[in-house]
VODRENLO-846013 format. One record per atom (N, C-alpha, C): residue number from 1; x negated, y, z negated; atom name; residue in three letters. Coordinates in nm, 4 decimals. Atoms other than C-alpha are relative to their C-alpha. Layout:
<atoms>
NUM, X, Y, Z, CA, ala
...
</atoms>
This chain:
<atoms>
1, 0.0768, 0.1064, 0.1066, N, met
1, -0.0175, 14.7145, 9.4893, CA, met
1, 0.0411, 0.0373, -0.1475, C, met
2, 0.0365, -0.0270, 0.1648, N, glu
2, -0.0068, 14.7078, 9.1353, CA, glu
2, -0.0672, -0.1324, -0.0315, C, glu
3, 0.0917, 0.0705, 0.0930, N, gly
3, -0.2012, 14.5763, 8.9136, CA, gly
3, -0.1361, 0.0263, -0.0602, C, gly
4, 0.1158, -0.0581, 0.0798, N, arg
4, -0.5631, 14.5560, 8.7245, CA, arg
4, -0.1012, -0.0565, 0.0475, C, arg
5, 0.1015, 0.0550, -0.0609, N, thr
5, -0.8641, 14.5013, 8.8120, CA, thr
5, -0.1486, -0.0090, -0.1796, C, thr
6, 0.0703, 0.0089, 0.1460, N, his
6, -1.0868, 14.3699, 8.4947, CA, his
6, -0.1664, -0.0227, 0.0185, C, his
7, 0.1636, 0.0294, 0.0189, N, tyr
7, -1.4919, 14.3642, 8.4606, CA, tyr
7, -0.1173, 0.0226, -0.1417, C, tyr
8, 0.1251, -0.0286, 0.0688, N, ser
8, -1.7634, 14.3210, 8.2793, CA, ser
8, -0.1429, -0.0426, 0.0373, C, ser
9, 0.1483, 0.0107, -0.0842, N, ile
9, -2.1163, 14.3945, 8.3318, CA, ile
9, -0.1065, 0.0436, -0.1389, C, ile
10, 0.1055, -0.0277, 0.1329, N, pro
10, -2.3701, 14.3594, 8.0174, CA, pro
10, -0.0933, 0.0881, 0.0454, C, pro
11, 0.0767, -0.0662, 0.0007, N, gly
11, -2.5620, 14.6238, 7.9547, CA, gly
11, 0.0517, 0.1503, 0.0793, C, gly
12, -0.0833, -0.1128, -0.0973, N, val
12, -2.3053, 14.8870, 8.1853, CA, val
12, 0.1195, 0.0196, -0.0745, C, val
13, -0.1353, -0.0156, 0.1037, N, gly
13, -1.9924, 14.7970, 8.0093, CA, gly
13, 0.0757, -0.0809, 0.0319, C, gly
14, -0.1155, 0.0732, -0.1086, N, ser
14, -1.6684, 14.6495, 8.0745, CA, ser
14, 0.1407, 0.0461, -0.0291, C, ser
15, -0.1785, -0.0938, 0.0183, N, gly
15, -1.2759, 14.7464, 8.0928, CA, gly
15, 0.0465, -0.0406, 0.0781, C, gly
16, -0.1145, -0.0009, -0.0759, N, ser
16, -0.9940, 14.7625, 8.3220, CA, ser
16, 0.0414, 0.1271, 0.0879, C, ser
17, -0.0425, -0.0607, -0.0974, N, phe
17, -0.8866, 14.9734, 8.6346, CA, phe
17, 0.1145, -0.0422, 0.0692, C, phe
18, -0.1245, 0.0241, -0.1545, N, pro
18, -0.5644, 15.0040, 8.8732, CA, pro
18, -0.0800, -0.0600, 0.0939, C, pro
19, 0.0563, 0.0567, -0.0767, N, val
19, -0.6567, 14.7940, 9.1406, CA, val
19, 0.0896, 0.1050, 0.1414, C, val
20, 0.0071, -0.0862, -0.1172, N, pro
20, -0.6911, 15.0299, 9.4865, CA, pro
20, 0.2232, -0.0194, 0.0504, C, pro
21, -0.1359, -0.0283, -0.0245, N, his
21, -0.2967, 15.1499, 9.5949, CA, his
21, 0.0329, -0.1268, 0.1165, C, his
22, -0.0074, 0.0711, -0.1588, N, thr
22, -0.3757, 14.9995, 9.9728, CA, thr
22, -0.0713, -0.1075, 0.0174, C, thr
23, 0.0772, 0.0526, -0.0649, N, phe
23, -0.5083, 14.7143, 10.1179, CA, phe
23, 0.0799, -0.0370, 0.1104, C, phe
24, -0.0300, 0.0704, -0.1273, N, arg
24, -0.4681, 14.6242, 10.4805, CA, arg
24, 0.0026, -0.1208, 0.0620, C, arg
25, 0.0388, 0.1453, -0.0709, N, ile
25, -0.4463, 14.2814, 10.6349, CA, ile
25, 0.0411, 0.0388, 0.1247, C, ile
26, 0.0168, -0.0136, -0.1178, N, ala
26, -0.5452, 14.2775, 10.9640, CA, ala
26, -0.0049, -0.1278, 0.1070, C, ala
27, 0.0569, 0.1159, -0.0355, N, glu
27, -0.6170, 13.9957, 11.2276, CA, glu
27, -0.1669, 0.0396, 0.0300, C, glu
28, 0.1903, -0.0625, -0.0327, N, gly
28, -1.0223, 13.9628, 11.2257, CA, gly
28, -0.0403, -0.0685, 0.1151, C, gly
29, 0.0404, 0.0218, -0.1011, N, thr
29, -1.2431, 13.8687, 11.4732, CA, thr
29, -0.0955, -0.1587, -0.0490, C, thr
30, 0.0383, 0.1331, 0.0539, N, thr
30, -1.4541, 13.5904, 11.2602, CA, thr
30, 0.0193, -0.0866, -0.0703, C, thr
31, -0.0675, 0.0725, 0.0859, N, ser
31, -1.2207, 13.4996, 11.0618, CA, ser
31, 0.1493, 0.0243, 0.0092, C, ser
32, -0.1662, -0.0305, -0.1074, N, asp
32, -0.7918, 13.4572, 11.1390, CA, asp
32, 0.0321, 0.1460, -0.1163, C, asp
33, -0.0553, -0.0817, 0.0639, N, phe
33, -0.7360, 13.7373, 10.8863, CA, phe
33, -0.1223, 0.1144, -0.0750, C, phe
34, 0.1136, -0.1082, 0.0939, N, val
34, -0.9313, 14.0503, 10.6907, CA, val
34, 0.0546, 0.1082, -0.0671, C, val
35, -0.0488, -0.1276, 0.1034, N, leu
35, -0.8489, 14.3063, 10.4179, CA, leu
35, -0.0839, 0.0861, -0.0439, C, leu
36, 0.0709, -0.1060, -0.0228, N, thr
36, -0.9595, 14.6349, 10.4065, CA, thr
36, 0.0701, 0.0851, -0.1055, C, thr
37, -0.0813, -0.0446, 0.1038, N, asp
37, -0.9305, 14.8393, 10.1233, CA, asp
37, -0.0181, 0.1382, 0.0744, C, asp
38, -0.0260, -0.0934, -0.0494, N, glu
38, -0.7865, 15.2139, 10.1902, CA, glu
38, -0.1485, 0.1353, 0.0037, C, glu
39, 0.1606, -0.0628, -0.0467, N, glu
39, -1.1685, 15.3874, 10.1531, CA, glu
39, -0.0606, -0.0785, 0.0517, C, glu
40, 0.1141, 0.1265, -0.0899, N, gly
40, -1.3088, 15.1046, 10.3946, CA, gly
40, -0.1231, -0.0002, -0.0415, C, gly
41, 0.0705, 0.0772, 0.0404, N, arg
41, -1.5225, 15.0033, 10.1802, CA, arg
41, -0.0445, -0.1260, -0.0363, C, arg
42, -0.0311, 0.1332, 0.0353, N, cys
42, -1.4616, 14.6516, 10.1177, CA, cys
42, 0.0828, -0.0639, 0.1488, C, cys
43, -0.0917, 0.0508, -0.1084, N, phe
43, -1.3677, 14.4494, 10.4276, CA, phe
43, -0.0382, -0.1763, -0.0134, C, phe
44, 0.0143, 0.0963, 0.0304, N, leu
44, -1.2855, 14.0869, 10.3407, CA, leu
44, 0.0319, -0.1266, 0.0678, C, leu
45, -0.0601, 0.1268, -0.1181, N, pro
45, -1.2577, 13.7775, 10.5718, CA, pro
45, 0.1159, -0.0706, -0.0987, C, pro
46, -0.0912, 0.1028, 0.1193, N, ala
46, -0.9688, 13.5458, 10.4628, CA, ala
46, 0.0574, -0.0803, 0.1522, C, ala
47, -0.0680, 0.0997, -0.1063, N, arg
47, -0.8225, 13.2194, 10.6504, CA, arg
47, 0.1472, -0.0204, -0.0437, C, arg
48, -0.1564, 0.0567, 0.0554, N, leu
48, -0.4853, 13.0910, 10.6459, CA, leu
48, 0.0173, -0.1340, -0.0427, C, leu
49, 0.0073, 0.1435, 0.0797, N, glu
49, -0.4128, 12.7939, 10.4358, CA, glu
49, 0.0959, -0.0397, -0.0771, C, glu
50, -0.1008, 0.0500, 0.0467, N, asp
50, -0.1076, 12.6520, 10.3270, CA, asp
50, 0.0954, 0.1343, -0.0656, C, asp
51, -0.1025, -0.0767, 0.0374, N, glu
51, 0.1089, 12.9178, 10.3763, CA, glu
51, -0.0417, 0.1436, -0.0573, C, glu
52, 0.0061, -0.0973, 0.0943, N, ala
52, -0.1076, 13.1834, 10.1627, CA, ala
52, -0.1530, 0.0354, 0.1218, C, ala
53, 0.1272, -0.0800, -0.0567, N, leu
53, -0.4497, 13.4056, 10.2783, CA, leu
53, -0.1151, -0.0448, -0.0933, C, leu
54, 0.0911, 0.0025, 0.0600, N, ser
54, -0.7435, 13.2525, 10.1269, CA, ser
54, -0.1357, 0.0834, 0.0471, C, ser
55, 0.1241, -0.1289, -0.0448, N, leu
55, -1.0412, 13.5126, 10.1134, CA, leu
55, -0.1310, -0.1296, -0.0068, C, leu
56, 0.1021, 0.0317, -0.0421, N, val
56, -1.3706, 13.3641, 10.2312, CA, val
56, -0.1091, -0.0027, -0.1296, C, val
57, 0.0935, -0.0491, 0.1333, N, arg
57, -1.6199, 13.2796, 9.9056, CA, arg
57, -0.0764, 0.0381, 0.0878, C, arg
58, 0.1253, -0.0980, -0.0606, N, gly
58, -1.9010, 13.4559, 9.9223, CA, gly
58, -0.0220, 0.1352, 0.0735, C, gly
59, 0.0171, -0.0888, -0.0775, N, ala
59, -1.8165, 13.7262, 10.1080, CA, ala
59, 0.0158, 0.1502, -0.1326, C, ala
60, 0.0072, -0.1372, 0.1011, N, ser
60, -1.8979, 14.0700, 9.9384, CA, ser
60, -0.0016, 0.1397, 0.0572, C, ser
61, 0.0296, -0.1611, -0.0488, N, cys
61, -1.8897, 14.4699, 9.9760, CA, cys
61, -0.0433, 0.0624, -0.0624, C, cys
62, 0.0586, -0.1260, 0.0650, N, gly
62, -2.0673, 14.7485, 9.8334, CA, gly
62, 0.0618, 0.1230, -0.0103, C, gly
63, -0.0405, -0.1527, 0.0314, N, trp
63, -1.9980, 15.1031, 9.7204, CA, trp
63, -0.0922, 0.0477, -0.0805, C, trp
64, 0.0495, -0.0985, 0.0926, N, asn
64, -2.1565, 15.3911, 9.5286, CA, asn
64, 0.0901, 0.0612, -0.0403, C, asn
65, -0.0732, -0.1036, 0.0743, N, glu
65, -2.0104, 15.5867, 9.2570, CA, glu
65, -0.0635, 0.0384, -0.1412, C, glu
66, 0.0783, -0.0822, 0.0606, N, asn
66, -2.1798, 15.8018, 9.0420, CA, asn
66, -0.1144, -0.0274, -0.0367, C, asn
67, 0.1350, 0.0603, 0.0051, N, gly
67, -2.5346, 15.6967, 9.1040, CA, gly
67, -0.0368, -0.1528, -0.0282, C, gly
68, 0.0094, 0.1982, 0.0577, N, val
68, -2.4484, 15.3059, 9.0423, CA, val
68, 0.0330, -0.0297, 0.1145, C, val
69, 0.0372, 0.1325, -0.1300, N, his
69, -2.4845, 15.0730, 9.3376, CA, his
69, 0.1027, -0.1344, -0.0543, C, his
70, -0.0331, 0.1590, 0.0682, N, phe
70, -2.2451, 14.8098, 9.2802, CA, phe
70, 0.0582, -0.0830, 0.1615, C, phe
71, -0.0291, 0.1517, -0.0802, N, leu
71, -2.2010, 14.4780, 9.4708, CA, leu
71, 0.1083, -0.0888, -0.0354, C, leu
72, -0.1339, 0.0656, 0.0486, N, leu
72, -1.8557, 14.2889, 9.4719, CA, leu
72, -0.0588, -0.1218, 0.0235, C, leu
73, -0.0214, 0.0859, -0.0868, N, thr
73, -1.8905, 13.9303, 9.5588, CA, thr
73, 0.0678, -0.0921, -0.0100, C, thr
74, -0.1073, 0.0251, 0.0039, N, leu
74, -1.6004, 13.7161, 9.5802, CA, leu
74, -0.0387, -0.1912, -0.0425, C, leu
75, -0.0015, 0.1119, 0.0000, N, thr
75, -1.5908, 13.3434, 9.4102, CA, thr
75, 0.1241, -0.0940, 0.0563, C, thr
76, -0.1645, 0.0406, -0.0205, N, his
76, -1.2015, 13.2897, 9.4907, CA, his
76, 0.0631, 0.0909, -0.0178, C, his
77, -0.1387, -0.1304, -0.0570, N, gly
77, -0.9420, 13.5067, 9.6410, CA, gly
77, 0.1476, -0.0558, 0.0517, C, gly
78, -0.1601, 0.1251, -0.0431, N, arg
78, -0.5715, 13.3920, 9.7223, CA, arg
78, 0.0961, 0.1550, 0.0518, C, arg
79, -0.1552, -0.0893, -0.0341, N, val
79, -0.2894, 13.6493, 9.8903, CA, val
79, 0.0944, -0.1079, 0.0088, C, val
80, -0.1411, 0.0689, 0.0001, N, glu
80, 0.0532, 13.4861, 9.8663, CA, glu
80, 0.1202, 0.0847, 0.0307, C, glu
81, -0.1188, -0.1072, -0.0088, N, leu
81, 0.3633, 13.6757, 10.0439, CA, leu
81, 0.0934, -0.0656, 0.0010, C, leu
82, -0.1643, 0.0829, 0.0073, N, ser
82, 0.7201, 13.5862, 9.9787, CA, ser
82, 0.0442, 0.0481, 0.1078, C, ser
83, -0.0565, -0.0346, -0.0309, N, glu
83, 0.9823, 13.6291, 10.1733, CA, glu
83, 0.0756, 0.1387, -0.0105, C, glu
84, -0.0876, -0.2001, 0.0201, N, glu
84, 1.1430, 13.9515, 10.0487, CA, glu
84, -0.0936, 0.0711, 0.0376, C, glu
85, 0.0902, -0.0955, -0.0188, N, gly
85, 0.8337, 14.1174, 10.1435, CA, gly
85, -0.0978, 0.0085, -0.0826, C, gly
86, 0.1016, -0.0235, 0.1070, N, gly
86, 0.6269, 14.1343, 9.8202, CA, gly
86, -0.1054, -0.1374, 0.0057, C, gly
87, 0.1063, 0.0690, 0.0328, N, gly
87, 0.3589, 13.9063, 9.6577, CA, gly
87, -0.0635, 0.0019, -0.1140, C, gly
88, 0.1024, -0.0535, 0.0761, N, arg
88, 0.0541, 13.8498, 9.4738, CA, arg
88, -0.1735, -0.0142, 0.0845, C, arg
89, 0.1374, -0.0076, -0.0749, N, phe
89, -0.2966, 13.9446, 9.5585, CA, phe
89, -0.1192, -0.0386, -0.1169, C, phe
90, 0.0980, 0.0187, 0.0810, N, asp
90, -0.5497, 13.7528, 9.3354, CA, asp
90, -0.1384, -0.0084, 0.0214, C, asp
91, 0.1172, 0.0268, -0.0800, N, met
91, -0.9435, 13.7235, 9.3529, CA, met
91, -0.0754, 0.0572, -0.1204, C, met
92, 0.0644, -0.0444, 0.0838, N, ala
92, -1.2097, 13.7292, 9.1143, CA, ala
92, -0.1549, -0.0612, 0.0670, C, ala
93, 0.1084, 0.0425, -0.0367, N, gly
93, -1.6140, 13.6673, 9.1498, CA, gly
93, -0.0750, 0.0737, -0.0759, C, gly
94, 0.0943, -0.0854, 0.0257, N, ser
94, -1.9218, 13.8643, 9.0735, CA, ser
94, -0.0298, 0.1586, 0.0038, C, ser
95, 0.0898, -0.1147, -0.0492, N, val
95, -2.0698, 14.2031, 9.0564, CA, val
95, -0.0763, 0.0722, -0.0491, C, val
96, 0.2216, -0.0698, 0.0556, N, thr
96, -2.4416, 14.3680, 8.9830, CA, thr
96, 0.0307, 0.1502, 0.0880, C, thr
97, 0.0012, -0.1598, 0.0199, N, ala
97, -2.4307, 14.7281, 8.9041, CA, ala
97, -0.1897, 0.0275, 0.0293, C, ala
98, 0.1224, -0.0590, 0.0096, N, thr
98, -2.7679, 14.8971, 9.0289, CA, thr
98, 0.0010, 0.1443, -0.0398, C, thr
99, 0.0546, -0.1478, 0.0348, N, ala
99, -2.9173, 15.2136, 8.8325, CA, ala
99, -0.0999, 0.0079, -0.0130, C, ala
100, 0.1534, -0.0244, -0.0047, N, arg
100, -3.2430, 15.3528, 8.9110, CA, arg
100, -0.0791, -0.1232, -0.0487, C, arg
101, 0.0694, 0.1088, -0.0507, N, gly
101, -3.3649, 15.0275, 9.0121, CA, gly
101, 0.0012, -0.1212, -0.0817, C, gly
102, -0.0647, 0.0968, 0.0687, N, val
102, -3.2184, 14.8097, 8.7574, CA, val
102, 0.1088, -0.0846, -0.0071, C, val
103, -0.1310, 0.0651, -0.0951, N, met
103, -2.9654, 14.5355, 8.8670, CA, met
103, 0.0335, -0.0919, -0.1508, C, met
104, -0.0716, 0.0871, 0.1188, N, ser
104, -2.7177, 14.4102, 8.5751, CA, ser
104, 0.1285, -0.0466, 0.0840, C, ser
105, -0.1215, 0.0896, -0.0353, N, pro
105, -2.4817, 14.1327, 8.6877, CA, pro
105, 0.0915, -0.0320, -0.0859, C, pro
106, -0.1301, 0.0019, 0.0837, N, gly
106, -2.1259, 14.1053, 8.5829, CA, gly
106, 0.0939, -0.1006, 0.0597, C, gly
107, -0.1282, 0.1182, -0.1053, N, ser
107, -1.7775, 13.9300, 8.6908, CA, ser
107, 0.0701, 0.0922, -0.0221, C, ser
108, -0.1380, -0.0415, -0.0107, N, phe
108, -1.4402, 14.0416, 8.7684, CA, phe
108, 0.0696, -0.0655, 0.0292, C, phe
109, -0.1030, 0.0645, -0.0069, N, leu
109, -1.1060, 13.9758, 8.7902, CA, leu
109, 0.1015, 0.1031, 0.0362, C, leu
110, -0.1211, -0.0786, -0.0440, N, gln
110, -0.7842, 14.0868, 8.9871, CA, gln
110, 0.1041, -0.0491, -0.0159, C, gln
111, -0.1622, 0.1071, -0.0018, N, asn
111, -0.4352, 14.0066, 8.9186, CA, asn
111, 0.0909, 0.1047, 0.0573, C, asn
112, -0.0691, -0.1209, -0.0859, N, ala
112, -0.1978, 14.2636, 9.1569, CA, ala
112, 0.1081, -0.0875, 0.0885, C, ala
113, -0.1747, 0.0238, -0.0501, N, thr
113, 0.2051, 14.2414, 9.2591, CA, thr
113, -0.0276, 0.1014, 0.1898, C, thr
114, 0.0002, -0.1007, -0.1298, N, leu
114, 0.1849, 14.3252, 9.6609, CA, leu
114, 0.1870, 0.0652, -0.0266, C, leu
115, -0.0910, -0.0522, -0.0362, N, thr
115, 0.4578, 14.5401, 9.8268, CA, thr
115, -0.0242, 0.0131, 0.1264, C, thr
116, 0.0147, -0.0576, -0.1643, N, arg
116, 0.5086, 14.5705, 10.2267, CA, arg
116, 0.0286, 0.0932, 0.0211, C, arg
117, -0.0130, -0.1414, -0.0571, N, leu
117, 0.4799, 14.9023, 10.3795, CA, leu
117, 0.0564, 0.0034, 0.1237, C, leu
118, -0.0291, -0.0091, -0.1864, N, gly
118, 0.5217, 14.8456, 10.7385, CA, gly
118, -0.0619, -0.1273, 0.0298, C, gly
119, 0.1024, 0.1251, -0.0758, N, asp
119, 0.4280, 14.6032, 11.0045, CA, asp
119, -0.0973, -0.0156, 0.0305, C, asp
</atoms>
C-alpha cells in the first residue's frame, strides 16, 4: 500500500506520514469484513456495499506512541478493489491525542493505493 495520512491536532501539531505498508482484509464476525494494520493496533469493521467495502462509521482504535495516547475514530472510509488486483483505501475522521491528562482533538485524512499481495 502506498499513500499518505494527513493529520491536524491543534496544540500538538500537523503533518503527514506514509500509511502502513500492510492492512489485512479478513471475514468479520460482527461485520462482513475487518481490516487490520500490520501492528495489530487497529481492527476496523467494514460492510460490503456496491462492490466496495464501506468502513463502519464510529469505529475506533487507539495506540500509544512516545508517551501520547492516540484515539482514531472514523467518520467515513472506503476500500475499492480493481479487477487487476489493486485499488484504493481512503478514510477520514477524528483523532484525539492525550498526554499528561490533556486531551487534544483533531482530524485525519488518508489516501492510499492498494496492491494485492496474496489470497
